[in-house]
N, CA and C of each residue as an Amber inpcrd file, in Angstrom:
protein
   300
   3.3580000  39.4910000  21.7330000   4.3080000  38.8460000  22.9580000
   3.0240000  39.4380000  23.9800000   3.0200000  38.1130000  25.0880000
   1.6470000  38.2890000  26.0330000   1.8960000  38.9020000  27.4170000
   1.3290000  39.5730000  28.0220000   1.4280000  40.0540000  29.4110000
   2.7050000  40.2230000  30.3490000   2.6220000  38.1090000  30.3860000
   3.6450000  36.6870000  31.3000000   4.4910000  37.5190000  30.9960000
   4.8560000  36.8080000  29.4920000   5.9450000  37.4120000  28.8750000
   6.7480000  38.5070000  28.8910000   5.9760000  39.7420000  29.1230000
   6.5930000  41.0520000  28.8880000   6.9970000  41.2380000  30.7900000
   6.1570000  41.0170000  31.6000000   6.7340000  40.2810000  32.8700000
   7.9230000  39.8560000  33.0200000   8.1510000  38.9750000  32.2010000
   9.3070000  38.0820000  32.6270000  10.3740000  38.5710000  32.0100000
  10.2610000  39.4490000  31.3570000  11.3970000  40.0580000  30.5310000
  11.6780000  41.0170000  31.5860000  11.1880000  41.4580000  31.7010000
  11.0560000  43.2960000  32.4760000  12.0800000  42.4310000  32.9510000
  11.1690000  41.2240000  34.5660000  12.3310000  40.8820000  35.6020000
  13.7010000  40.5010000  35.3860000  14.0440000  39.4900000  34.6210000
  14.9440000  39.2050000  33.5160000  16.2670000  40.5280000  33.1060000
  15.4540000  41.4410000  32.7460000  16.5290000  42.9350000  32.5260000
  16.7350000  43.3730000  33.3610000  15.7810000  43.2160000  34.7610000
  16.1160000  44.1000000  35.8220000  17.1870000  43.3970000  37.0580000
  16.6360000  41.5160000  36.5390000  17.7710000  41.5050000  37.6490000
  19.1100000  41.2080000  36.7720000  19.5580000  41.7760000  35.5960000
  20.6370000  41.5280000  34.6330000  21.3510000  42.7090000  35.3880000
  20.4650000  44.5370000  35.2880000  20.9910000  45.4810000  35.8340000
  21.8470000  45.0370000  36.2350000  21.2090000  44.2150000  37.3860000
  22.2560000  44.2020000  39.2780000  23.5820000  43.5020000  39.1840000
  23.1820000  42.4350000  38.9860000  24.6000000  41.4200000  37.5300000
  25.4160000  42.8490000  37.7000000  24.7380000  42.9610000  36.5440000
  25.7750000  43.7580000  35.3330000  26.7990000  44.6670000  36.2580000
  25.8400000  45.5210000  37.4950000  26.4340000  47.0870000  37.9080000
  27.3240000  46.0840000  39.1750000  27.5680000  44.3710000  40.2570000
  28.3040000  43.7300000  40.5550000  28.9190000  43.5630000  40.0300000
  29.4420000  42.8950000  38.6650000  30.2470000  42.6930000  37.9180000
  31.1430000  43.8450000  38.1400000  30.8480000  44.9800000  37.5430000
  31.0150000  45.6120000  37.6600000  32.2850000  46.6780000  38.8790000
  31.8600000  46.9200000  39.7770000  32.6540000  47.4230000  40.9150000
  33.6990000  45.9720000  41.7370000  33.0510000  45.0730000  41.0710000
  33.8670000  43.3260000  41.5840000  35.2410000  43.8760000  40.8250000
  35.2010000  44.2740000  39.4430000  36.4670000  44.3750000  38.4900000
  37.0630000  45.7250000  38.5180000  36.3670000  46.6450000  39.3430000
  37.0920000  47.4990000  40.1220000  38.0550000  47.5220000  41.0240000
  37.1670000  46.7580000  41.4490000  38.4740000  46.1460000  42.8730000
  39.3200000  45.3250000  42.4320000  39.0220000  44.9140000  42.1210000
  40.4310000  43.2710000  41.3590000  41.3830000  44.4820000  40.7180000
  42.6810000  43.8720000  41.7310000  44.1170000  44.4970000  41.2980000
  44.7750000  44.3460000  39.3680000  44.3280000  42.9610000  39.2300000
  44.3780000  42.1020000  38.0360000  42.9420000  42.2700000  36.8850000
  42.6670000  43.3670000  37.0130000  40.8070000  43.2640000  36.5470000
  41.2450000  43.6280000  35.5450000  42.3670000  44.0230000  34.1180000
  42.5200000  44.2450000  33.2060000  43.0130000  43.1520000  32.3710000
  43.6530000  41.9170000  32.7610000  43.5960000  40.7880000  32.6380000
  42.3560000  40.0230000  32.8290000  41.2690000  40.6180000  33.6760000
  39.9360000  39.3850000  34.5630000  38.8430000  39.9100000  33.0700000
  39.3140000  41.0010000  32.5410000  38.3270000  42.0670000  31.6440000
  38.2140000  40.7510000  30.5560000  39.7640000  41.3640000  29.9040000
  40.1990000  41.1390000  28.3080000  39.5160000  38.9640000  28.1870000
  39.6190000  38.3810000  29.3180000  39.3440000  36.7300000  29.1110000
  38.1580000  36.9930000  29.2800000  37.2310000  37.6130000  30.2330000
  35.5110000  38.0060000  30.0370000  35.4100000  38.4690000  28.8090000
  35.8310000  39.0570000  28.1530000  35.1100000  39.7640000  26.9580000
  36.2230000  38.6250000  25.6480000  36.9510000  37.9370000  25.9540000
  37.4230000  36.7770000  25.1150000  36.2060000  35.8480000  24.7190000
  35.5770000  35.7890000  26.5940000  34.6270000  34.0290000  26.2890000
  33.0990000  34.9870000  25.8850000  33.0160000  36.0080000  25.4730000
  31.9860000  36.3960000  25.0870000  31.8000000  36.4230000  23.9890000
  33.1080000  36.8720000  22.9110000  32.7720000  36.8030000  22.5730000
  33.1720000  35.1070000  21.5070000  33.4610000  33.9650000  22.1520000
  33.6350000  33.0270000  21.6190000  32.3110000  32.0950000  21.6810000
  31.4520000  32.9030000  22.9360000  30.6230000  32.3860000  23.0020000
  29.3140000  33.0030000  21.8980000  28.9890000  34.2140000  21.6800000
  28.6770000  35.0980000  20.2900000  29.4500000  34.3160000  19.2100000
  29.8410000  33.8250000  18.6320000  30.9920000  32.8840000  17.8460000
  29.9040000  31.0080000  17.3790000  30.2630000  30.6360000  18.8220000
  29.4560000  29.6640000  18.4030000  28.5450000  30.2780000  18.7550000
  26.9380000  30.6950000  18.7630000  26.3870000  30.5950000  18.7480000
  25.7060000  31.1360000  17.1320000  26.1390000  31.9640000  16.3680000
  26.4520000  32.2770000  14.7950000  26.7210000  30.7010000  14.9610000
  28.0110000  30.1400000  14.9880000  27.4120000  28.3060000  14.1110000
  27.0210000  27.2090000  14.6000000  26.0400000  28.0360000  15.3760000
  24.6350000  27.0140000  15.7040000  25.3550000  25.8990000  17.1860000
  26.5320000  25.8040000  17.6400000  27.0420000  24.9360000  18.3630000
  26.4480000  24.9600000  19.3020000  25.3990000  26.0580000  20.1050000
  24.8420000  26.5070000  21.0680000  23.7410000  26.3800000  21.6410000
  23.2020000  26.7170000  19.9080000  21.7230000  28.1140000  19.7810000
  20.2790000  26.6900000  20.7880000  21.2290000  25.4270000  20.3230000
  19.8300000  24.4620000  21.7310000  19.7570000  24.6350000  22.8690000
  21.0280000  25.5170000  23.3650000  21.0430000  24.4720000  24.4740000
  21.3520000  25.8670000  25.8190000  21.3470000  25.3010000  27.2320000
  21.4160000  26.9240000  28.5670000  22.7590000  27.1550000  28.1050000
  23.2540000  27.5080000  27.1930000  24.8040000  28.1850000  27.1610000
  24.2690000  29.6960000  26.8210000  23.1440000  28.7130000  25.4580000
  22.6810000  30.4770000  24.7620000  22.0560000  31.3420000  25.1560000
  20.5830000  30.2860000  25.0990000  19.8190000  29.8480000  25.7030000
  18.2940000  30.8030000  24.9020000  18.9030000  30.3180000  23.1690000
  18.3310000  30.7940000  21.9420000  17.7250000  29.8170000  20.9640000
  16.7340000  29.7700000  20.3800000  16.1250000  29.1010000  19.2250000
  17.0520000  29.4520000  18.0400000  17.4160000  28.8370000  16.9990000
  17.6030000  29.9740000  15.7770000  16.3760000  29.8320000  14.8910000
  16.0080000  28.8630000  15.3110000  14.9340000  28.0750000  14.6350000
  13.2260000  29.0940000  14.6170000  13.7880000  29.6560000  15.8770000
  12.2340000  30.7330000  16.6860000  12.8560000  32.0300000  16.1440000
  13.2350000  32.5210000  15.1520000  14.4500000  33.8500000  15.9310000
  14.8330000  34.4370000  16.3050000  14.7550000  33.4580000  17.6060000
  15.4950000  33.9800000  19.0280000  17.1030000  35.1470000  18.8810000
  17.5040000  34.0320000  17.9450000  19.1470000  34.7470000  17.3870000
  19.5920000  35.4180000  17.7990000  18.7390000  36.1500000  17.0340000
  19.3810000  38.3110000  16.1680000  18.6580000  39.2670000  17.2130000
  17.7540000  38.9970000  17.6810000  18.0640000  40.0260000  18.7420000
  18.7250000  38.9680000  20.5150000  19.0590000  38.4320000  20.7130000
  19.8790000  38.3740000  21.4300000  21.8860000  38.6150000  21.0620000
  22.0740000  38.5040000  20.1880000  23.3130000  39.0140000  18.9780000
  23.3180000  40.2430000  19.3310000  21.5500000  40.9080000  19.0070000
  22.4550000  41.9910000  19.6410000  22.2070000  42.4460000  21.0580000
  21.4240000  42.1700000  21.7440000  22.2760000  42.1800000  23.0970000
  23.2180000  41.2600000  23.1480000  24.4800000  40.6670000  23.2450000
  25.6330000  40.6210000  23.3800000  26.4870000  41.6100000  22.3220000
  26.2830000  42.1000000  21.7060000  27.1190000  43.1790000  21.1880000
  27.1830000  44.3050000  22.0960000  25.6840000  44.2710000  22.2400000
  25.8470000  45.6780000  23.1370000  26.7480000  45.1540000  24.5590000
  26.1150000  44.0590000  25.5920000  27.4630000  44.1850000  26.6870000
  28.5150000  44.0150000  25.6720000  29.3430000  43.8190000  24.9840000
  30.4070000  43.4170000  24.4930000  30.7840000  44.5250000  24.8570000
  29.9110000  45.6200000  24.1380000  30.8760000  46.7500000  23.7810000
  31.2630000  47.7040000  25.1380000  29.8900000  47.5570000  25.6240000
  29.8510000  47.9370000  27.1740000  30.9750000  47.8260000  27.9160000
  31.5560000  46.6760000  28.2260000  32.7060000  46.0140000  28.4840000
  33.6250000  46.1420000  28.2230000  34.4430000  46.5560000  26.3110000
  34.5460000  47.3130000  26.0100000  35.7750000  48.4960000  26.4580000
  33.9630000  49.5090000  26.9350000  34.8060000  50.5130000  26.6840000
  34.7320000  50.6800000  27.9260000  34.8750000  49.5240000  29.6030000
  34.8470000  50.0170000  30.5120000  36.8670000  49.2270000  30.5250000
  37.2700000  48.8030000  29.3060000  38.4080000  48.2750000  29.7290000
  38.9650000  49.5040000  29.6640000  38.1150000  50.4070000  28.1870000
  38.9810000  51.6690000  28.0310000  39.4270000  52.2300000  29.2170000
  37.9270000  52.5670000  29.6840000  38.0700000  53.1100000  30.9080000
  39.0740000  53.4380000  31.8850000  39.3150000  51.4930000  32.2530000
  39.7280000  51.4540000  33.0600000  41.2050000  52.3690000  32.6640000
  41.6000000  51.7100000  31.6870000  43.2860000  52.0960000  31.1620000
  43.7760000  53.0910000  30.5630000  43.0090000  53.5680000  30.9350000
  42.8680000  55.7180000  31.0100000  43.0910000  55.7000000  32.7490000
  42.4650000  56.0100000  32.7430000  43.0800000  55.7810000  35.0250000
  44.1130000  54.7500000  35.1010000  44.8640000  53.7970000  34.5090000
  45.9850000  52.9690000  35.4870000  47.2830000  53.8570000  34.8280000
  46.6100000  54.5760000  33.5070000  48.2220000  55.5050000  32.9760000
  48.7160000  56.7090000  33.7010000  49.3660000  56.8190000  33.9990000
  49.9730000  57.4770000  35.1920000  50.6960000  60.2850000  34.2230000
  50.1000000  60.3830000  35.5260000  49.5560000  61.7260000  34.8820000
  50.6320000  62.2180000  34.4590000  50.9910000  62.7270000  33.0740000
  52.1010000  63.8580000  33.8620000  51.6670000  65.8280000  34.8290000
């Protein structure tokens, strides 16, 4: 990869990290955060499945081109994020349970 490409990827990773923190803070503040988080994870799974089916691989929705080999790293990133939000949902669920 060129230096420009590496810098662009680093910039996107930084922007994503900040966005992720904002989303987590907003979810934590919502009274119905569990249903919002479930909807977001359902949508993320749908996006992942659409990419695997090839429905969106050339669109802005996914932003990858399976022909160029971009889909595998994209899917790895999607899986990491879905797992992170599943962990967050489990954390919210344990905090909601009344203490004995």
